[in-house]
C-alpha positions in Angstrom: -6.7 -18.2 -12.0 -6.2 -14.6 -12.6 -3.9 -11.6 -12.2 -3.6 -9.5 -9.0 -2.9 -5.9 -10.1 -1.0 -3.4 -7.9 -0.9 0.3 -8.8 1.9 2.5 -7.3 0.2 5.9 -7.8 2.6 8.8 -7.9 0.4 12.0 -7.8 3.4 14.3 -7.1 5.5 12.8 -9.9 8.3 11.9 -7.5 11.3 11.0 -9.7 13.2 7.7 -9.1 13.9 4.5 -11.0 10.3 3.3 -11.0 11.1 0.1 -12.9 13.4 -1.0 -10.1 10.7 -0.1 -7.5 8.0 -2.0 -9.5 10.3 -5.1 -9.7 11.2 -5.0 -6.0 7.5 -4.6 -5.0 6.6 -7.6 -7.2 9.3 -9.7 -5.5 7.9 -8.7 -2.1 4.4 -9.8 -3.1 5.1 -12.9 -5.1 5.3 -15.2 -2.0 1.6 -14.5 -1.2 0.5 -16.2 -4.4 1.3 -19.6 -2.8 -1.7 -19.0 -0.4 -4.2 -17.5 -2.9 -7.0 -19.6 -4.4 -7.9 -16.8 -6.7 -4.7 -15.3 -8.1 -1.8 -17.0 -9.8 0.2 -13.9 -11.0 0.9 -10.4 -9.8 1.5 -7.3 -12.0 2.8 -4.1 -10.5 2.8 -0.8 -12.4 3.4 2.9 -11.6 1.6 6.0 -12.8 2.7 9.6 -12.7 -0.7 10.9 -14.0 -4.2 9.9 -13.1 -5.1 6.8 -15.2 -8.3 6.9 -17.1 -9.3 3.7 -15.4 -7.5 2.6 -12.2 -7.7 -1.1 -13.3 -6.1 -2.4 -10.1 -6.9 -4.6 -7.1 -4.6 -2.6 -4.8 -3.6 1.0 -5.0 -0.8 2.5 -2.9 -0.1 6.2 -3.3 3.5 7.3 -3.1 3.8 10.8 -1.6 6.8 12.8 -0.5 5.8 13.3 3.2 3.0 13.6 5.7 2.5 17.3 4.8 1.5 16.2 1.3 -0.7 13.3 2.4 -3.5 12.4 0.1 -5.1 9.5 2.0 -4.6 10.6 5.5 -5.4 14.3 4.9 -8.0 14.2 2.1 -9.6 10.8 2.5 -9.4 10.3 6.3 -9.4 13.9 7.4 -6.3 13.8 9.6 -4.0 16.8 10.2 -0.5 16.4 8.9 0.8 16.6 12.5 -1.2 13.5 13.3 0.7 11.6 10.6 4.1 13.0 11.4 6.7 10.4 12.3 5.0 7.6 10.4 6.0 6.0 7.1 2.5 5.6 5.7 -1.2 5.6 6.3 -4.1 3.4 5.5 -7.8 4.2 6.1 -11.0 2.6 5.3 -14.5 4.0 5.4 -18.0 3.4 4.0 -18.7 5.4 0.8 -22.1 5.0 -0.8 -22.7 1.7 1.1 -19.4 0.0 0.3 -16.1 -0.2 2.0 -13.4 1.9 0.3 -9.8 1.7 1.5 -6.9 4.1 0.7 -3.2 3.6 1.4 -0.2 5.8 1.0 3.6 5.6 1.8 5.6 8.7 2.8 9.0 8.9 1.3 10.6 11.2 3.9 12.6 8.6 5.7 12.7 5.9 3.1 16.0 6.3 1.2 16.3 3.0 -0.7 14.0 1.1 -3.1 13.8 -1.8 -0.7 12.9 0.3 2.3 10.0 1.7 0.2 9.0 -1.8 -0.8 8.9 -3.0 2.8 6.6 -0.1 3.8 4.5 -0.6 0.7 4.0 -4.2 1.8 3.2 -3.1 5.3 0.6 -0.6 4.2 -0.8 -3.2 1.8 -1.3 -5.5 4.8 -3.4 -2.8 6.5 -5.4 -2.4 3.3 -5.9 -6.1 2.4 -6.5 -7.4 5.9 -8.5 -4.3 6.9 -6.7 -4.0 10.2 -5.8 -0.9 12.2 -2.4 -0.5 13.9 -3.4 -2.2 17.2 -4.9 -5.2 15.3 -2.0 -5.6 12.8 1.2 -4.7 14.6 0.9 -7.4 17.2 1.6 -10.0 14.5 5.2 -8.9 14.0 7.4 -9.4 11.0 6.3 -7.1 8.2 3.0 -6.6 10.0 4.9 -5.1 13.0 5.0 -1.5 14.1 8.7 -1.1 13.4 9.8 -2.0 9.9 13.4 -1.8 8.7 15.7 -3.6 6.3 16.5 -6.2 9.1 12.8 -7.0 9.8 12.2 -10.7 9.4 9.6 -11.8 6.9 7.0 -14.2 8.4 5.3 -16.9 6.4 2.2 -16.3 8.5 2.0 -12.7 7.2 2.3 -13.9 3.6 -0.4 -16.6 4.3 -2.9 -14.1 5.7 -2.3 -11.8 2.7 -2.6 -14.6 0.1 -5.8 -15.8 1.6 -7.3 -12.3 1.8 -6.5 -10.9 -1.6 -9.5 -12.7 -3.1 -11.8 -10.4 -1.1 -10.5 -6.9 -1.6 -12.3 -3.7 -0.7 -12.7 -1.0 -3.3 -9.6 1.2 -3.6 -9.8 5.0 -3.1 -9.2 6.7 -6.5 -9.1 10.4 -5.3 -5.4 10.7 -4.7 -4.4 12.4 -7.9 -7.1 15.1 -7.6 -6.2 15.6 -3.9 -2.5 16.2 -4.6 -1.7 19.9 -4.8 
């Protein structure tokens, strides 16, 4: 079995303890491995500069706020006002005949490492499961529409994620060049 690779892409070079964030994200994702027939390990890394090769299965952009959205604004074409009030965005579309998905997390209201990890996991669920808000949020737990530090983790969410990571869509790589 192989390694599932998660990239926390930081195109605005937001400063924080990234090692702590990487470790917390890894802890959040480790339970899904129990349900994966393809992956037995997870590696999470962060990047401040655009990597020469993305070399990842899942990419989540970490951006300061909706006004500096890379996925919502540049990949999906939303206005920042359409993203206001949310903690992240995920969008998928066909590019050159293949599905490409982009995900981002807005740091505006996320003050702790664990709050960020919860929203990273939630946006990853949109990405991996290819579900919009109406389709995903009805499942509750970390798939729900309201996520906070008291949100109960559901084994069913982890099971769906673990089963789906073997069939990932291509990840959008344009976030670094879109950041201004």
